[in-house]
C-alpha positions in Angstrom: 31.7 8.9 -17.1 33.2 8.0 -20.2 33.2 4.0 -19.1 29.3 4.5 -17.7 28.1 5.7 -21.3 30.3 2.8 -22.8 28.6 0.2 -20.4 25.2 1.7 -21.1 25.5 1.3 -24.7 26.6 -2.2 -24.3 23.2 -3.0 -22.2 21.2 -0.7 -24.1 21.9 -2.1 -27.6 21.2 -5.4 -27.3 17.9 -5.0 -25.6 16.7 -2.4 -28.8 17.9 -5.1 -30.9 15.8 -7.6 -28.8 12.7 -5.2 -28.8 12.6 -5.1 -32.6 12.8 -8.7 -32.9 10.1 -9.5 -30.2 6.8 -10.1 -32.3 8.1 -10.7 -35.4 6.3 -13.9 -35.8 3.3 -14.8 -34.7 1.7 -18.5 -34.8 -1.6 -17.8 -34.1 -4.2 -18.6 -36.7 -5.6 -16.2 -39.0 -8.7 -15.0 -37.4 -11.5 -15.2 -39.8 -15.4 -14.2 -38.5 -17.4 -17.3 -38.7 -20.3 -17.0 -41.0 -24.0 -15.8 -39.7 -25.8 -19.6 -39.3 -29.2 -17.5 -39.9 -31.2 -17.1 -43.0 -30.7 -14.2 -45.1 -34.5 -12.3 -43.7 -36.5 -12.5 -40.4 -39.6 -14.7 -40.8 -42.5 -13.1 -43.0 -45.0 -11.6 -40.6 -48.0 -12.3 -39.7 -51.2 -11.1 -41.8 -53.3 -9.9 -38.7 -56.4 -8.0 -41.1 -56.6 -5.6 -38.3 -55.5 -1.5 -38.1 -52.1 -1.1 -36.2 -51.6 1.6 -33.9 -50.2 5.1 -35.1 -46.6 6.0 -34.3 -43.3 4.9 -36.4 -40.2 5.7 -36.9 -37.9 4.5 -39.7 -34.2 5.5 -37.7 -32.6 2.2 -36.4 -33.0 1.2 -33.0 -29.3 1.0 -32.5 -29.0 4.9 -33.1 -32.6 5.8 -31.5 -31.3 6.9 -28.2 -33.6 5.8 -25.0 -34.1 9.6 -24.1 -36.0 9.8 -27.4 -37.6 6.1 -27.8 -39.4 7.2 -24.2 -41.5 10.1 -24.1 -42.9 9.3 -20.6 -41.1 12.2 -18.6 -41.2 10.1 -15.5 -39.8 7.0 -16.9 -36.8 9.2 -18.5 -35.9 10.7 -14.8 -36.1 6.8 -13.0 -34.0 5.2 -16.0 -31.5 8.2 -15.7 -31.1 7.4 -11.7 -30.9 3.7 -12.8 -27.8 4.7 -15.6 -26.4 6.3 -12.3 -27.3 3.9 -9.2 -27.9 0.4 -10.3 -25.6 -2.1 -8.7 -25.1 -4.4 -11.6 -24.5 -1.5 -13.8 -21.9 0.0 -11.3 -19.9 -3.6 -11.2 -19.9 -4.2 -15.1 -18.2 -0.5 -15.2 -15.7 -1.7 -12.7 -15.4 -5.5 -14.5 -14.2 -2.8 -17.4 -11.5 -1.1 -15.1 -9.9 -4.5 -14.1 -9.7 -6.0 -17.6 -8.1 -2.5 -18.4 -5.4 -2.9 -15.9 -4.8 -7.0 -16.5 -4.5 -5.8 -20.3 -2.0 -3.3 -19.6 0.0 -5.7 -17.0 0.4 -8.0 -19.9 1.4 -5.3 -22.5 4.0 -4.1 -20.2 5.6 -7.9 -20.5 6.5 -6.8 -23.9 9.0 -4.3 -23.3 11.8 -4.5 -20.5 11.4 -3.6 -17.3 14.6 -1.6 -16.2 15.1 -1.2 -12.3 17.5 0.6 -10.0 19.7 -1.7 -8.2 21.4 -0.9 -4.7 23.2 -3.5 -2.6 25.3 -4.1 -0.2 27.4 -7.1 1.6 29.4 -7.2 4.3 31.1 -11.2 5.5 34.0 -12.7 6.8 35.2 -16.3 6.3 36.8 -16.9 9.5 37.2 -15.9 13.4 40.5 -14.4 12.5 39.8 -13.0 9.1 38.9 -9.5 8.1 35.4 -8.2 7.1 35.1 -8.0 3.7 32.4 -5.6 2.1 30.8 -5.0 -1.2 28.8 -2.0 -2.6 26.8 -2.0 -5.7 24.6 0.7 -7.6 23.1 0.6 -10.8 20.6 -0.4 -13.2 19.5 -3.5 -14.1 16.9 -6.1 -16.6 16.0 -8.9 -15.6 14.5 -12.0 -17.4 13.0 -10.0 -20.4 11.6 -12.1 -23.0 12.4 -12.2 -26.4 9.5 -12.4 -28.1 10.6 -13.8 -31.2 7.6 -16.6 -31.5 4.7 -14.4 -30.4 4.4 -15.6 -27.3 3.9 -12.5 -25.3 2.4 -10.6 -28.1 -0.3 -13.0 -28.4 -0.9 -13.4 -24.8 -1.3 -9.4 -24.6 -3.7 -9.5 -27.7 -6.2 -12.1 -25.9 -6.0 -9.5 -23.2 -6.8 -6.5 -25.2 -9.7 -8.9 -26.7 -10.8 -9.7 -23.0 -10.7 -6.1 -22.4 -13.0 -5.2 -25.3 -15.3 -8.3 -24.2 -15.9 -6.8 -21.0 -16.8 -3.5 -22.1 -19.2 -4.9 -24.4 -20.5 -6.4 -21.6 -20.9 -3.3 -19.9 -23.3 -2.0 -23.0 -25.2 -5.2 -22.8 -26.0 -4.5 -19.1 -27.2 -1.1 -19.9 -29.3 -1.7 -22.4 -30.8 -4.9 -20.4 -31.0 -2.3 -17.3 -33.5 0.2 -19.7 -35.5 -2.4 -20.4 -36.1 -3.6 -17.4 -36.8 -0.7 -15.7 -39.2 0.3 -18.5 -41.0 -2.9 -18.3 -41.5 -2.5 -15.0 -42.8 0.9 -14.6 -45.2 0.0 -17.6 -46.2 -3.3 -15.3 -46.8 -0.5 -12.4 -48.8 1.6 -14.9 -51.1 -1.6 -15.5 -51.3 -2.3 -11.8 -52.7 0.9 -11.5 -55.3 0.4 -14.3 -56.2 -2.8 -12.9 -56.5 -1.6 -9.3 -59.3 0.9 -10.4 -61.1 -1.4 -12.7 -61.0 -3.8 -9.7 -62.6 -1.3 -7.2 -65.1 0.2 -9.5 -65.9 -3.4 -10.1 -66.4 -4.0 -6.3 -68.2 -0.8 -5.7 -70.8 -1.9 -8.3 -70.7 -5.6 -6.7 -71.2 -4.0 -3.2 -74.1 -2.2 -4.1 -75.8 -5.1 -5.6 -75.2 -7.2 -3.0 -77.0 -4.9 -0.8 -80.1 -4.3 -3.1 -80.0 -8.2 -3.1 -79.9 -8.5 0.7 -83.0 -5.9 0.8 -84.7 -8.3 -2.0 -83.5 -11.3 0.3 -84.9 -10.0 3.4 -88.3 -9.0 1.6 -88.6 -12.9 -0.2 -87.9 -11.6 -3.3 -85.0 -13.6 -4.1 -83.5 -17.0 -2.9 -80.7 -17.6 -0.6 -79.0 -19.0 -3.8 -78.8 -15.8 -5.4 -78.0 -13.8 -1.9 -74.9 -16.7 -2.1 -74.0 -15.9 -5.4 -73.9 -12.1 -4.5 -71.4 -12.6 -1.6 -69.6 -15.0 -3.8 -69.1 -11.7 -6.7 -67.9 -9.4 -3.8 -65.5 -11.5 -2.1 -64.1 -12.5 -5.0 -63.6 -8.8 -6.3 -62.0 -7.9 -2.9 -59.4 -11.1 -3.3 -58.7 -9.8 -6.2 -58.3 -6.4 -5.0 -55.7 -7.6 -2.7 -53.9 -9.4 -5.0 -53.4 -6.2 -7.3 -52.6 -4.3 -4.1 -49.7 -7.1 -3.4 -48.3 -7.2 -7.1 -48.3 -3.5 -6.9 -45.9 -3.1 -4.1 -44.1 -5.4 -5.2 -43.2 -3.9 -8.6 -42.3 -1.1 -6.5 -40.0 -2.9 -4.4 -38.5 -4.2 -8.1 -38.2 -0.8 -9.6 -36.8 0.4 -6.7 -33.9 -2.3 -7.0 -33.4 -0.9 -10.4 -33.2 2.2 -9.7 -30.7 1.8 -7.2 -32.1 4.2 -4.6 -35.2 4.9 -2.6 -37.9 6.6 -5.3 -37.4 10.0 -5.1 -40.7 12.3 -4.5 -40.1 15.1 -6.8 -40.8 12.9 -9.9 -42.7 14.2 -13.1 -46.6 13.2 -13.0 -47.7 10.0 -13.8 -49.6 9.2 -17.1 -51.6 6.1 -17.6 -51.2 2.8 -19.8 -53.6 3.6 -22.0 -52.2 7.3 -22.9 -48.7 5.3 -23.2 -47.3 5.0 -26.7 -44.0 3.8 -28.0 -42.8 3.9 -31.8 -43.0 0.5 -33.9 -39.4 -0.3 -35.3 -37.7 -1.2 -38.0 -36.5 -4.3 -38.0 -33.2 -4.4 -40.8 -31.6 -6.9 -41.8 -29.9 -10.2 -39.8 -26.8 -9.1 -40.7 -27.0 -5.5 -38.6 -27.6 -7.4 -35.4 -23.5 -8.1 -35.9 -22.9 -4.5 -35.5 -26.1 -3.7 -33.4 -25.9 -6.1 -30.4 -22.9 -5.8 -28.0 -23.2 -9.2 -26.6 -22.5 -10.8 -30.0 -19.6 -8.5 -30.4 -18.9 -9.4 -26.9 -18.9 -12.8 -28.1 -16.7 -12.2 -30.9 -13.6 -10.5 -28.8 -13.6 -13.5 -27.0 -13.5 -15.7 -29.9 -10.8 -13.3 -30.8 -8.9 -13.9 -27.2 -9.2 -17.8 -28.1 -7.6 -17.6 -31.5 -4.6 -15.4 -29.9 -4.2 -18.5 -27.5 -3.6 -20.5 -29.6 -0.9 -18.9 -30.9 0.7 -18.5 -27.1 0.2 -22.0 -26.8 2.3 -23.0 -30.0 5.4 -21.1 -28.8 5.9 -23.0 -26.3 7.3 -25.3 -29.0 10.3 -23.0 -29.4 12.8 -21.7 -27.3 12.0 -19.1 -25.1 14.9 -16.6 -24.8 15.3 -14.5 -21.9 18.1 -11.7 -21.5 19.4 -10.3 -17.9 21.7 -7.5 -18.0 22.8 -4.9 -15.7 25.2 -1.6 -15.5 26.7 0.4 -12.3 29.5 0.6 -10.2 30.9 -1.7 -7.8 33.5 -0.9 -5.0 35.0 -2.5 -1.5 34.4 1.0 0.2 31.5 2.7 0.0 33.1 6.2 -0.6 34.6 4.7 -3.6 31.0 3.7 -5.5 31.2 6.2 -7.7 34.7 6.7 -8.3 36.2 6.6 -11.7 37.3 2.7 -12.5 34.4 1.5 -10.6 31.8 0.6 -13.5 31.1 -2.1 -15.0 28.7 -4.2 -16.7 27.2 -8.0 -16.9 25.2 -9.5 -19.9 23.5 -12.9 -19.8 21.0 -14.1 -22.2 19.5 -17.3 -21.9 17.5 -19.8 -24.1 15.4 -23.0 -22.6 14.0 -25.6 -24.9 11.8 -28.1 -23.6 12.9 -31.9 -24.8 10.6 -33.9 -22.7 7.6 -32.9 -20.9 5.2 -35.5 -21.3 3.2 -33.6 -24.0 2.3 -30.7 -21.8 3.0 -28.7 -24.8 0.5 -30.2 -27.4 -1.8 -30.7 -24.1 -1.6 -27.0 -23.6 -2.2 -26.3 -27.3 -4.9 -28.9 -27.9 -6.6 -27.2 -25.1 -6.5 -23.4 -26.6 -7.9 -25.1 -29.9 -11.0 -26.5 -27.7 -11.5 -23.2 -26.6 -11.6 -21.6 -29.8 -13.9 -23.9 -31.3 -16.0 -23.3 -27.7 -15.6 -19.4 -28.8 -17.2 -20.0 -32.1 -19.8 -22.2 -31.1 -20.7 -19.3 -28.5 -20.0 -16.9 -31.3 -22.5 -18.8 -33.4 -25.0 -19.2 -30.6 -25.1 -15.7 -29.4 -26.3 -15.1 -33.3 -28.8 -17.3 -33.4 -30.4 -16.0 -30.0 -30.4 -12.9 -31.7 -32.2 -14.0 -34.5 -35.1 -15.4 -32.4 -35.3 -12.6 -29.9 -35.7 -10.4 -32.8 -38.2 -12.8 -34.8 -40.3 -13.3 -31.9 -40.9 -9.3 -31.1 -41.7 -8.9 -34.6 -44.3 -11.1 -34.7 -45.2 -9.2 -31.8 -44.9 -6.3 -32.9 -47.4 -7.5 -35.9 -49.9 -9.0 -34.0 -50.3 -7.3 -30.3 -51.9 -3.9 -31.9 -54.8 -6.1 -33.7 -55.3 -8.3 -30.3 -55.5 -4.9 -28.2 -57.8 -3.3 -30.6 -59.7 -6.6 -30.5 -59.9 -7.2 -26.7 -61.1 -3.5 -26.4 -63.6 -4.1 -28.7 -64.7 -6.9 -26.5 -65.0 -4.8 -23.3 -66.9 -2.3 -24.8 -69.3 -5.2 -25.9 -69.3 -6.5 -22.4 -69.8 -3.3 -21.3 -73.3 -2.5 -23.0 -73.9 -6.4 -22.2 -73.8 -5.6 -18.6 -75.8 -2.2 -19.2 -78.3 -4.1 -20.8 -78.4 -6.7 -18.3 -78.5 -4.9 -15.4 -81.7 -3.2 -16.9 -83.6 -6.0 -17.8 -83.1 -7.3 -14.5 -84.4 -4.6 -12.5 -87.3 -4.5 -15.3 -87.9 -8.2 -14.5 -87.0 -9.3 -18.0 -84.1 -11.1 -17.3 -82.6 -13.0 -14.0 -80.1 -12.3 -11.6 -77.8 -15.7 -13.0 -77.7 -13.2 -16.5 -76.7 -10.2 -14.4 -74.1 -12.3 -12.6 -72.4 -13.4 -15.6 -72.4 -10.2 -17.4 -70.7 -8.8 -14.4 -68.2 -11.4 -14.5 -67.6 -11.2 -18.3 -67.1 -7.3 -18.2 -64.6 -7.3 -15.0 -62.7 -10.4 -17.0 -62.4 -8.3 -20.8 -61.7 -5.4 -18.7 -58.5 -6.8 -17.3 -58.0 -8.4 -20.7 -57.7 -5.4 -22.4 -55.1 -3.9 -19.8 -53.1 -6.8 -20.3 -53.3 -6.7 -24.0 -51.7 -3.3 -24.0 -49.1 -4.1 -21.4 -48.0 -6.7 -23.4 -47.6 -4.6 -26.6 -45.8 -2.1 -24.9 -43.4 -4.2 -23.1 -43.2 -6.1 -26.3 -41.9 -2.8 -28.1 -39.5 -2.5 -25.1 -38.2 -5.9 -25.5 -37.9 -5.2 -29.6 -35.9 -2.0 -28.7 -33.4 -4.2 -26.6 -32.6 -6.8 -28.9 -32.7 -4.5 -32.2 -29.8 -2.7 -30.0 -31.3 0.1 -28.5 -30.5 2.1 -25.5 -26.6 2.5 -25.7 -25.4 5.7 -26.5 -21.9 6.9 -26.4 -23.1 9.9 -24.5 -24.1 8.3 -22.1 -21.5 6.0 -21.3 -19.0 9.1 -21.3 -21.5 10.9 -18.8 -21.8 7.4 -16.5 -17.8 7.0 -16.7 -17.5 10.5 -14.9 -19.2 9.7 -11.8 
C-alpha cells in the first residue's frame, strides 16, 4: 500500500501543479463594450394637436409583465397556452440545453480526465516459445493539456458566451411570440367588427336593391340605377366573403402560434372597440442595452468572438500535454495486486509548430475578422432597436388622433347617408347621391376599424421593442414543463 500511495503522489502532484498553472495567461484582447452608434435621445415626437386616448403607465415596459399589460382575459389565456405549446419556443428552450451541454463539454477540458485502466496481453514469439502474459490495472490521465497560454480557457469562455447568447435568444423568441399572439388576436377582433359592418351594409343594400327593383318594374327608375344597385349589393357580398376568408386564416395562424387547437372553454371575447392598451414611456436609448435580449445576445456573441482570438493566438506557443498512469502489473492474474507489483509512468510532451505555411496566422486573422463581424452585428442590433422604438413611438403619438379623426369621419358619413336616404325617399335627391353616400359610409367604417387595429397593434409592437414580455417567473415555470 505504501508503494501505491507513493506512486499516487508522484502522479497527483504534477497534475495539481499543472492545474494551478493552467489558465494563468490569456492572450485574448481586453473586452470593451463598443459605444452605442445611435443618438442620445429618441426623435422628438410629432405634435398632433388632438386628444389622446387615456390609460398610461410610468413603469418601464421591460418590468411590466404581459399578464398586467394585456387586460383581456381571453388573450391572456391564449398567450399562456402559446408559452406552453408553441414549437418555436420549445426549440429555443432545447437550443439552450444543447448550448449548456456544449459548454460543459468545453469546460471539462480544463481539468484532467482520470480513467480506470484494466488490460491483459498474451502472446508468443515463435512456434516452440511459451506464451507470455502481462496483466495491468490502475488509473491514468491521457494527454491533459497544460493550459499555460489560455487556449482551453478561452475556448471555454467562448462556449459560455455562446450559451448565454442562446439563452437571450430564447427570451427574444418569447417576447416575439407574445406580440404575435396579441397582434393576431387583435386582428381577429377587427375581422369580427368588419364582418358585422359588412353584414349590416349588405342587408341595407339588399333592402335598397329590393325597393329599386320595384321602382324599376313600375317605371319609376331607369335600368342604369338598377344596375348600380346590383353592383353595390354584389360588392358587399364579395367583401363579406373576403372578410370571412381573412377571419378563418387568422384563426388558423392563431392556432399555429398557440400550438394546439383553440379550446372551447376560453373566456368571453371582448370587442376591438372596447380593447385598450396603456401608453408606454420610451426611456432613453441606453436603456435598450439592458432591456432588449437580442442586443444582449449580440454582445455575448461579441464576447465569444473576442475569446476565440485568444485561443487562436495561443497556437503560436508550445502545446504541453501530460500523460501518466499508476497501477499494478504482473505476468500472472493472481499476482496483480501483490506487493512489489505497483508502478507509475509520467510522460509530459511539448509540441511547438515550426513551419505550418501560415496556418496559425490565418487562424488568428480569421478570429479577428470574426470579432469585427460580431462588432458590426452588435452595433446593427442597437441601430435596429433604436429605429423600431422610434417608429413605434411615432405611432403612439399619432394613431390616437388618427383614430379620433377617422371615427369622426364615420359619424359624419353616417349622418350624410341618413340625410341622403331621407332626401331620396322624398324625391329631393338623386339615387346617385344615395349610392355615393352608401359607399363613403362603408369605407369610412372600415377605415375606423383598421385605424383602431393599427393603434392597438402599434402599442403591442412598442411593448415588444422596449423589451416587454419577458419575466423570470414565466421562464422558470416554462423550464419546469
